[in-house]
N, C-alpha and C positions, 0 to 999 in steps of 0.2 A: 198812602198805600196800606198802612196798618188798619185804618178804619174801613177801607174797602174789603180787606180780607175778613175782618170781624163781621161786617155786614153780610158777607156771603156765607161764612161758615156757621156762625152762631144760630141764626134762625133755622138753617137746615138741620143742625145737630139737635136742637130742641124739638123740632117737629118729628124727626125720625125717632128720637129717643122716646117721646111720648106715644107716637103711633105704634112703635114696636111693643111697648108695654101694653097698649090696648089690644094689639093683635094676639098677645099671649092669652088673653081672656076670650076674645072673639073667635079665634081660629078653631078651637075644639067644637064650638057651637055650629060652625059652618062645615065641619068635617075635614078641615085642613090639619091633619095629623100625619106625621111621618112615623110609621111603625119601624121597630128594629129590623135591620136587613139581615138576610142570610149571609153565610160565610163567603159566598161567591159574589156578593154585591159590592158596590163601591163605597157605601156608607159604613161608618164604624160605630155609630151610637148604639146603646144597649137598652134604651127605654123610649117609649112613645114621646114625641116632641112636637109641639105646635109648629106648623108652617105659616107662611104668610108674611114673614119679615120683609120679603121683597116689596110688598105693597107699602110698607112703612118707608123703605128706601126710596121708592117711587114718589111718595108724598113729600118726603124731605127734600127731594130735588125739584119736583114740579112746582110746588107752591111758591118757593122763593123765586124761581126762574120766571114763572108766569107773572108774579108781582113785579119783578124787575122789567119785564117786557112792557107791561101796562104803564109803569113809571116812566120808561123811555118815551112811550107814545105821548104821555101827558106832558113831559118836558118839551117835546118837539112842538107842541101846540101852545106852550107857554114859555117863550124864550127868556123871559125875565128870571126864570128859575135857574138858568145857567150860572148866574153869579154865585149861587150857593154851592156849586159843585167844585171839586178840585180842578185847577186849570188843566192838568194833564189828562183827566178823564173827559172834561167837557170838550176838549179838542177832538176827541175820538168818538163823540156821541153819534155823529153822522155815520161813521163806519159801523158802529154797533147796530144802528137802525137798518143799514143795508143788509147785514147778516141776519136780521130778525126773522125773515121768512124761512131761512134754513133752520133756525132754531125751533120755530113752530113745527116744521116737518119732523125734526128729531123728537120733539115731545109727542107728536101723533104716533110716530113709529114706536116709541117707548111704551105708549099706552096700549097699543095693539099687542106688543110682546108680553106685557104684564098680564093682560087679560088671558092670552093664550097660556102663559105660564101658570096662572091660577087654575085654569081648566085642566092643565096637565097634572098639577099637584093633586087635583081632586080625582081625576079619572085615568091618569097615565096614558096620554095620547101616544100613538105609534110615531116612530121617528120620521116617517115619510111626510105626513102632513106638517109636522113641526118644521122640517127643513124647507118645505115648500113655502111656508109663511115667512121664514127667515129670508129666503131668496127674494120674495116679493117685497118685503120691507127694505132690503138692501137696494133693490132696483129703484123703488120709489124714492129713497133718499138720494140716490145718484141723480135721478131726474129732477129733484128739487134743488140741486146745486151742491150737494155734499159729494164732491168729486175731486180726486187727485189727478194731477197732470203727469207726474213722474218724469218730466223732461222728455216726453215723447210727443212728436208732432201729431200723430193720429189720436184723436180724442177717445176713440172707442177702446183703445188699450188702457187708458186711465180709468175708463168707466168699468171695464171688466175687472181690473185689479182692485178697484174700490169695492165692488160687490163681493169679491173673494175676501178682501180684508175684513169687511163687516161681518160676513157669515162666519169666517174663521174665528174672530174674536168673540162673537156670541157663544159659539160652542166651546171655545177655550176656557172662558170663565165658567161656563156651565159644567164642563168636565171637572174643573178644579174644585167644585163645591162638594167635596167629599169628606171634609173634617171641619170641626168647629173653628170658626174664625179664619179659615184659609182663603176662600174666594173673596170675602169682604176685606180682609187685610191686604191682599194683593191689589184689589181695586183701590184701596186707600193709598197705598204706596205709589201706584201708577198715577193716580189723579194728582197727588201732590207733586210728583216729579214733573208731570206734564204742565201743571200750573206754574211751577217755577220757571220752566222754559218759556211759557207764553207771557209771563209777567216781568221777567227779569233778564232772560238770556237773549231774546230776540231784540233787534234794534229798536223797535217800537212795541210797547205792550199791546197784547191782544186782549183787550178788556173783556169782551163778550165771552170768548172761549176760555180765557184764564179764569174769569169769574165763575163760569159754569163748572169748571173743574174743581174750584174751591168749594162750591156748593155741593158737588158730588162727594168730595172728601168729608165735609161736615155731616152729610147724611149718612155716609158709611160709618163714621165714627160713632154717631148716635146709635146705629144698629149694633155695632160691635160691642157696645157696653152690655148688651144682652146675649150676644152670640159668642163672646170669648169663652174658651174652654173653662169649665163645662157649660156648654150652651144651653139656654133655656128656651130658645126659639131658633128656627132655621129660616133662611131667606127663600128657599125653594127655587124652582126653575124660573119663576117670575122675577126674582131678584137677580140671579146670575145672568140671565139673558139680557135684562135691562142694563146691568153694569157693562157687559161686553159690548152692547150696541152703543152705549154712550161713549165709552173709551174709543171705540173704532170711529164713530162719527165725529167726535170732537177733535181727534188727532188729524182727521182729514180736513175739517173745517178750519182748524188753526193752520197758520203758515209757519213752518219751521225754517224755510229758506228765504233769505233776502239777497237778491243778486248784487246789491250794492255793497254789502258788508260781510257776507259769509259765503263759504264754498258749498258746493252741492252735497258734500258728505254729511251735512247736518240732517238730511232726510233719513239717515239711519237711526236718528234718535228714538223714534217709536219702537223700532226693532230691538234696540238695546233695553229699553224699559220693559218691554213685554217678552223678552227672550225666553225666560223660564216658562211662563204659561204656554207660549207657542211651541217650545221644544217638548214640553210634557204632552201636549195634544198630539204632536207629530209621532212621538215614540209610542204612545198608547194606541193610536190608530194603527200604526204599522204592526205592533204586536198582535192586536186583535185580528187583523187581516191575515197575518202569517199563520194564525191558528185556525183560520177558516171561519171566524165569527164576524158578526156585524160590527162595524166600527163604533156603533152607538150602543152596543151591549155593555152594561156596566160591569166592572171588575175591580181588582185591586192591583193594577199594574202602574198606578200613578207614582210619581216621585215621593209624595207624602207617605203612601203605603209602604214603599220600599224602605224608607227611613224607619218606620215603625217595625218592619221585619228585621232590621238591623239592631233593634233593641231600644230605640228612642221612645220616649213617651209621646203621646199624640200632641200634647202641648209643645214639646220641644221639636217635634217633626214640623209642626206648623211654623214655629219661629225660624227653623232652619230654612224652610222654603221662602219665608218672608225676607230673611237676610240675604239669601241668594238672589232674590228678585231685586232687592235694594242695591246689591253689589253691581249687577249688570246695568241697573237703571242709572246709577251715578255716572256710568260711561256716557250716557246721553248728555249730561251737563258738561262733561269734559270736552265733548265734540265741539262745543262752541268756543273753546279756547285754542283749538288746533287750526292751523292755517290751510291745510290741504288734505287730499286723500291719503298721501303717504303717511302723514302723522296720524290720521284717523285709523290707519291699519293697526296701530298699537292698541287702540281701544277695542277694535274688532277681535284682535288676538286675545285680549283679556277675557272678552265675552265668550269666545270659543273655548278657552281654558276652563272657565267656570262651567260651561255646558259639558265639557269632557269629564269634569269631576262629578257632575250629576249622573252622567252615563256610567261611570265606575260604580257609584253608589247604587244605582238602579240594578246594575248587573249583579253586584254582590247580594242585593236583596232578593233577586230572582233565584240565585243559587241556593240561598238559605231556605227559601220557600220549598225548593225541590228536594232538600235533604230530609 
C-alpha cells in the first residue's frame, strides 16, 4: 500500500511543483495576471499576482493518470507482468480497466474546463456561458457512466442529481477561491479523506478512484507550496473548476456503499467531507439573491471574509476554514464504524452543530461590517 501511495503522490507533487514555478514566469508573458480587487470584490490580495496555477494542478494530475492508464493497457496485453504487481492490486486490475473509459471522460471534461477557465482568467467571461459549459460537461460525464443511483429505481433521478452535484461542486470550489491557500487546501483535505475511504474504509479497495484521489492530493500539495500565504501565484478559475469537477466525479465514480457489509447511511460521507464548502456556497448565494444581486456577483460574504472581519489574519482565517472542513470530514470516516442510520444521526448532529457555529460567526462578521 505504501508504495502505491508514493507512486501516486510523488510524481504528481513534483510535476505540479515544477509546473507552478514555471507558470510564475510564463503567466505574465501570457497576460495571466490578477490585479488587486476593489473593496467590494471577493479577492483580498493587494498586489498583482500571476494566475495559471490551475494549469500546473491540471498537469500534475493528468500526466500521472494518463501514464497509469497506458501502463494498465500495456499490462493487460502482457500478462507476465502481473507477477511484478502486489497481489491485492493485480486482482483488481480488470476492474480498473473497466472503469478506464469513465476516467478518460473525466480527463476530457477537465481539459475543457481548464481551457475555459484560462480564457475566463484572460477575458472575464459572463457567468451565463460558463454555467452552460458546466452543465454540458456534467451531462456528458453522466452519459459516459459517471452516475449515482442514490437507491432510486428511476435512473433519471440519479442522472439529474449527479448533474446537479457536479455543477454545484464546480462552483463551490470556484467560489471558495478567495484567499491564499483556501480552495487548494480544502481540495487537498477532501481528496485525502476520500482516498482514505476508497482505499481503507470500504470492504474492497477502489484502486482506480483511490489512486486518482491521491494523485490529486499530490498535485494540490505541489501547488500549495507556492500558493500558501503569502501566495506568489493563484490557481485562477481553471484550477478551482478543475478541482471541483474532479472531486464531484470521483466521489460518484467511487462506491461508498457495499450492500454486503455496510448500511446505506455511508452515502452521506461526501456530504460530510464537503459540508463546509457546500454550506458556504448556499449561504453566499442566498445572501446575494436576498440583496437583489446575481448569485455569481463576487463579494465578501464568504465564511473566510467573515473571519477576517472578526479580527483574524488571513492566514488564520484560512486555517480555521481548513480545520472546520477537516472536522466535518472526519465524520465521513466515522460513518463506516457505525451500524445503522440511528447511530449515523450522531455524526449528522455534529456536522449540523459545526455548521451552526459557522452561521454564528458569519452573522457576527456581517454585524461588524455594518457598524
